[in-house]
N, CA and C atoms as a LAMMPS dump frame, in Angstrom:
ITEM: TIMESTEP
0
ITEM: NUMBER OF ATOMS
279
ITEM: BOX BOUNDS ff ff ff
-5.0000000000000000e+02 5.0000000000000000e+02
-5.0000000000000000e+02 5.0000000000000000e+02
-5.0000000000000000e+02 5.0000000000000000e+02
ITEM: ATOMS id mol type element x y z
1 1 1 N -122.464 172.656 -44.935
2 1 2 C -123.459 171.979 -44.126
3 1 3 C -123.376 170.48 -44.398
4 2 1 N -123.288 169.738 -43.377
5 2 2 C -123.172 168.304 -43.507
6 2 3 C -124.437 167.661 -42.948
7 3 1 N -125.112 166.891 -43.804
8 3 2 C -126.347 166.247 -43.377
9 3 3 C -126.042 164.829 -42.911
10 4 1 N -126.724 164.449 -41.906
11 4 2 C -126.564 163.083 -41.436
12 4 3 C -127.721 162.258 -41.976
13 5 1 N -127.397 161.131 -42.549
14 5 2 C -128.401 160.268 -43.153
15 5 3 C -128.722 159.134 -42.183
16 6 1 N -129.988 158.9 -42.048
17 6 2 C -130.389 157.773 -41.211
18 6 3 C -130.316 156.515 -42.056
19 7 1 N -130.202 155.42 -41.4
20 7 2 C -130.169 154.127 -42.109
21 7 3 C -131.426 153.948 -42.95
22 8 1 N -132.552 154.392 -42.428
23 8 2 C -133.831 154.281 -43.147
24 8 3 C -133.818 155.13 -44.418
25 9 1 N -133.293 156.332 -44.36
26 9 2 C -133.228 157.218 -45.528
27 9 3 C -132.294 156.637 -46.584
28 10 1 N -131.176 156.1 -46.138
29 10 2 C -130.223 155.491 -47.08
30 10 3 C -130.874 154.304 -47.785
31 11 1 N -131.563 153.472 -47.043
32 11 2 C -132.24 152.299 -47.61
33 11 3 C -133.315 152.726 -48.613
34 12 1 N -134.089 153.752 -48.264
35 12 2 C -135.154 154.244 -49.144
36 12 3 C -134.561 154.797 -50.442
37 13 1 N -133.525 155.573 -50.345
38 13 2 C -132.899 156.164 -51.533
39 13 3 C -132.254 155.084 -52.399
40 14 1 N -131.617 154.112 -51.776
41 14 2 C -130.994 153.011 -52.519
42 14 3 C -132.054 152.204 -53.265
43 15 1 N -133.152 151.927 -52.608
44 15 2 C -134.244 151.181 -53.241
45 15 3 C -134.83 151.972 -54.405
46 16 1 N -135.044 153.262 -54.189
47 16 2 C -135.587 154.106 -55.253
48 16 3 C -134.624 154.185 -56.435
49 17 1 N -133.329 154.277 -56.131
50 17 2 C -132.318 154.321 -57.196
51 17 3 C -132.333 153.032 -58.015
52 18 1 N -132.417 151.897 -57.351
53 18 2 C -132.469 150.601 -58.045
54 18 3 C -133.709 150.514 -58.922
55 19 1 N -134.844 150.956 -58.371
56 19 2 C -136.092 150.936 -59.123
57 19 3 C -135.989 151.817 -60.369
58 20 1 N -135.403 153.002 -60.207
59 20 2 C -135.261 153.91 -61.351
60 20 3 C -134.311 153.345 -62.411
61 21 1 N -133.245 152.69 -61.985
62 21 2 C -132.32 152.071 -62.951
63 21 3 C -133.025 150.977 -63.75
64 22 1 N -133.838 150.176 -63.068
65 22 2 C -134.597 149.133 -63.769
66 22 3 C -135.57 149.75 -64.756
67 23 1 N -136.201 150.828 -64.357
68 23 2 C -137.156 151.501 -65.246
69 23 3 C -136.444 152.068 -66.475
70 24 1 N -135.269 152.642 -66.289
71 24 2 C -134.49 153.165 -67.412
72 24 3 C -134.133 152.036 -68.377
73 25 1 N -133.699 150.893 -67.841
74 25 2 C -133.366 149.748 -68.716
75 25 3 C -134.582 149.286 -69.506
76 26 1 N -135.725 149.208 -68.825
77 26 2 C -136.96 148.77 -69.495
78 26 3 C -137.378 149.774 -70.574
79 27 1 N -137.319 151.055 -70.257
80 27 2 C -137.697 152.076 -71.24
81 27 3 C -136.719 152.104 -72.416
82 28 1 N -135.451 151.877 -72.148
83 28 2 C -134.459 151.824 -73.228
84 28 3 C -134.744 150.649 -74.161
85 29 1 N -135.064 149.498 -73.585
86 29 2 C -135.393 148.325 -74.406
87 29 3 C -136.686 148.569 -75.195
88 30 1 N -137.683 149.161 -74.547
89 30 2 C -138.941 149.484 -75.235
90 30 3 C -138.692 150.461 -76.382
91 31 1 N -137.844 151.441 -76.133
92 31 2 C -137.524 152.437 -77.158
93 31 3 C -136.842 151.773 -78.353
94 32 1 N -135.925 150.855 -78.072
95 32 2 C -135.225 150.14 -79.142
96 32 3 C -136.215 149.316 -79.968
97 33 1 N -137.127 148.63 -79.286
98 33 2 C -138.132 147.825 -79.978
99 33 3 C -139.022 148.694 -80.857
100 34 1 N -139.48 149.814 -80.31
101 34 2 C -140.338 150.706 -81.089
102 34 3 C -139.584 151.316 -82.266
103 35 1 N -138.304 151.615 -82.074
104 35 2 C -137.497 152.156 -83.159
105 35 3 C -137.367 151.139 -84.299
106 36 1 N -137.161 149.868 -83.951
107 36 2 C -137.074 148.818 -84.97
108 36 3 C -138.401 148.66 -85.704
109 37 1 N -139.499 148.723 -84.967
110 37 2 C -140.815 148.616 -85.596
111 37 3 C -141.077 149.796 -86.529
112 38 1 N -140.658 150.984 -86.111
113 38 2 C -140.831 152.17 -86.948
114 38 3 C -140.01 152.057 -88.233
115 39 1 N -138.781 151.575 -88.12
116 39 2 C -137.939 151.392 -89.317
117 39 3 C -138.577 150.393 -90.271
118 40 1 N -139.109 149.295 -89.722
119 40 2 C -139.764 148.287 -90.557
120 40 3 C -141.014 148.864 -91.223
121 41 1 N -141.784 149.637 -90.485
122 41 2 C -142.998 150.243 -91.05
123 41 3 C -142.639 151.221 -92.163
124 42 1 N -141.584 152.002 -91.975
125 42 2 C -141.157 152.941 -93.015
126 42 3 C -140.692 152.203 -94.258
127 43 1 N -139.977 151.102 -94.061
128 43 2 C -139.519 150.296 -95.195
129 43 3 C -140.711 149.719 -95.955
130 44 1 N -141.678 149.196 -95.222
131 44 2 C -142.885 148.656 -95.854
132 44 3 C -143.636 149.737 -96.611
133 45 1 N -143.705 150.925 -96.034
134 45 2 C -144.395 152.026 -96.691
135 45 3 C -143.695 152.412 -97.99
136 46 1 N -142.362 152.466 -97.965
137 46 2 C -141.633 152.789 -99.204
138 46 3 C -141.891 151.733 -100.277
139 47 1 N -141.886 150.465 -99.877
140 47 2 C -142.165 149.396 -100.832
141 47 3 C -143.568 149.543 -101.404
142 48 1 N -144.55 149.775 -100.532
143 48 2 C -145.936 149.911 -100.995
144 48 3 C -146.097 151.139 -101.887
145 49 1 N -145.416 152.234 -101.556
146 49 2 C -145.481 153.437 -102.402
147 49 3 C -144.951 153.138 -103.803
148 50 1 N -143.823 152.408 -103.861
149 50 2 C -143.269 152.054 -105.182
150 50 3 C -144.227 151.132 -105.931
151 51 1 N -144.821 150.194 -105.227
152 51 2 C -145.748 149.255 -105.86
153 51 3 C -146.971 149.996 -106.409
154 52 1 N -147.519 150.912 -105.626
155 52 2 C -148.675 151.693 -106.08
156 52 3 C -148.288 152.532 -107.292
157 53 1 N -147.113 153.156 -107.239
158 53 2 C -146.664 153.977 -108.374
159 53 3 C -146.522 153.116 -109.636
160 54 1 N -145.979 151.913 -109.49
161 54 2 C -145.856 151.01 -110.639
162 54 3 C -147.227 150.638 -111.198
163 55 1 N -148.159 150.315 -110.315
164 55 2 C -149.5 149.945 -110.772
165 55 3 C -150.204 151.132 -111.432
166 56 1 N -150.046 152.316 -110.848
167 56 2 C -150.638 153.506 -111.468
168 56 3 C -150.038 153.757 -112.846
169 57 1 N -148.726 153.536 -112.976
170 57 2 C -148.071 153.732 -114.269
171 57 3 C -148.583 152.709 -115.289
172 58 1 N -148.815 151.479 -114.853
173 58 2 C -149.35 150.461 -115.761
174 58 3 C -150.748 150.846 -116.229
175 59 1 N -151.548 151.344 -115.317
176 59 2 C -152.91 151.739 -115.677
177 59 3 C -152.894 152.929 -116.621
178 60 1 N -151.999 153.867 -116.375
179 60 2 C -151.958 155.106 -117.154
180 60 3 C -151.338 154.927 -118.535
181 61 1 N -150.432 153.958 -118.682
182 61 2 C -149.765 153.82 -119.978
183 61 3 C -150.625 152.991 -120.924
184 62 1 N -150.729 153.43 -122.165
185 62 2 C -151.523 152.678 -123.14
186 62 3 C -150.844 151.351 -123.47
187 63 1 N -151.631 150.364 -123.911
188 63 2 C -151.039 149.07 -124.28
189 63 3 C -149.973 149.268 -125.348
190 64 1 N -148.894 148.529 -125.21
191 64 2 C -147.816 148.612 -126.182
192 64 3 C -146.701 149.524 -125.756
193 65 1 N -146.953 150.345 -124.765
194 65 2 C -145.884 151.196 -124.256
195 65 3 C -145.112 150.409 -123.214
196 66 1 N -143.815 150.521 -123.267
197 66 2 C -143.041 149.827 -122.23
198 66 3 C -143.351 150.419 -120.867
199 67 1 N -143.163 149.616 -119.871
200 67 2 C -143.366 150.072 -118.506
201 67 3 C -142.401 151.224 -118.26
202 68 1 N -142.873 152.369 -117.739
203 68 2 C -142.044 153.562 -117.621
204 68 3 C -140.795 153.392 -116.768
205 69 1 N -140.832 152.554 -115.78
206 69 2 C -139.664 152.397 -114.912
207 69 3 C -138.664 151.386 -115.459
208 70 1 N -139.141 150.339 -116.063
209 70 2 C -138.236 149.269 -116.453
210 70 3 C -137.979 149.202 -117.947
211 71 1 N -138.826 149.834 -118.739
212 71 2 C -138.697 149.722 -120.184
213 71 3 C -139.252 148.412 -120.714
214 72 1 N -139.846 147.607 -119.835
215 72 2 C -140.405 146.313 -120.24
216 72 3 C -141.915 146.429 -120.374
217 73 1 N -142.468 145.471 -121.08
218 73 2 C -143.922 145.398 -121.189
219 73 3 C -144.48 144.828 -119.9
220 74 1 N -145.734 145.098 -119.636
221 74 2 C -146.376 144.506 -118.472
222 74 3 C -146.527 143.006 -118.717
223 75 1 N -146.796 142.275 -117.66
224 75 2 C -146.929 140.825 -117.76
225 75 3 C -148.046 140.448 -118.734
226 76 1 N -149.185 141.127 -118.637
227 76 2 C -150.303 140.783 -119.527
228 76 3 C -149.97 141.122 -120.973
229 77 1 N -149.252 142.202 -121.226
230 77 2 C -148.872 142.558 -122.593
231 77 3 C -147.883 141.541 -123.156
232 78 1 N -146.963 141.109 -122.345
233 78 2 C -145.979 140.134 -122.807
234 78 3 C -146.647 138.793 -123.093
235 79 1 N -147.61 138.417 -122.261
236 79 2 C -148.275 137.124 -122.427
237 79 3 C -149.134 137.086 -123.685
238 80 1 N -149.772 138.201 -123.988
239 80 2 C -150.673 138.222 -125.138
240 80 3 C -149.977 138.67 -126.415
241 81 1 N -148.799 139.256 -126.267
242 81 2 C -148.106 139.757 -127.447
243 81 3 C -148.591 141.122 -127.857
244 82 1 N -149.563 141.663 -127.141
245 82 2 C -150.071 142.998 -127.461
246 82 3 C -149.017 144.027 -127.129
247 83 1 N -148.768 144.889 -128.075
248 83 2 C -147.896 146.003 -127.814
249 83 3 C -146.43 145.727 -128.001
250 84 1 N -146.051 144.5 -128.153
251 84 2 C -144.638 144.212 -128.339
252 84 3 C -144.261 144.589 -129.761
253 85 1 N -143.27 145.415 -129.941
254 85 2 C -142.889 145.837 -131.284
255 85 3 C -142.503 144.642 -132.146
256 86 1 N -143.067 144.588 -133.302
257 86 2 C -142.74 143.523 -134.246
258 86 3 C -143.439 142.206 -133.977
259 87 1 N -144.294 142.145 -132.97
260 87 2 C -145 140.904 -132.654
261 87 3 C -146.471 141.13 -132.907
262 88 1 N -147.033 140.248 -133.692
263 88 2 C -148.452 140.378 -133.993
264 88 3 C -149.245 139.423 -133.135
265 89 1 N -150.4 139.845 -132.77
266 89 2 C -151.285 139.004 -131.976
267 89 3 C -151.987 138.031 -132.899
268 90 1 N -152.33 136.861 -132.357
269 90 2 C -153.067 135.878 -133.152
270 90 3 C -154.514 136.298 -133.301
271 91 1 N -154.97 137.284 -132.539
272 91 2 C -156.362 137.716 -132.619
273 91 3 C -156.658 138.382 -133.943
274 92 1 N -155.666 139.043 -134.54
275 92 2 C -155.911 139.752 -135.776
276 92 3 C -155.919 138.858 -136.987
277 93 1 N -155.65 137.598 -136.849
278 93 2 C -155.559 136.683 -137.999
279 93 3 C -156.796 135.865 -138.166
């Protein structure tokens, strides 16, 4: 069966096809943008999770214990000399 297309039908289909192609391009660009934002959000979440875990470990570890992840003292312990092996605080003198 061979259908005959009117000039009007051809024009309508061509216009609709162009519109759909533009929509696909726009949705593809939107998808790419959202994918990049999602990757950035996941990266930020991983960083924040590690930061929270580090802070929880600092709170949970008694003074003088090295930081569980790095083996180093916390900043406040290093500054005061508390907990550093072989280092005495000036408070006890």
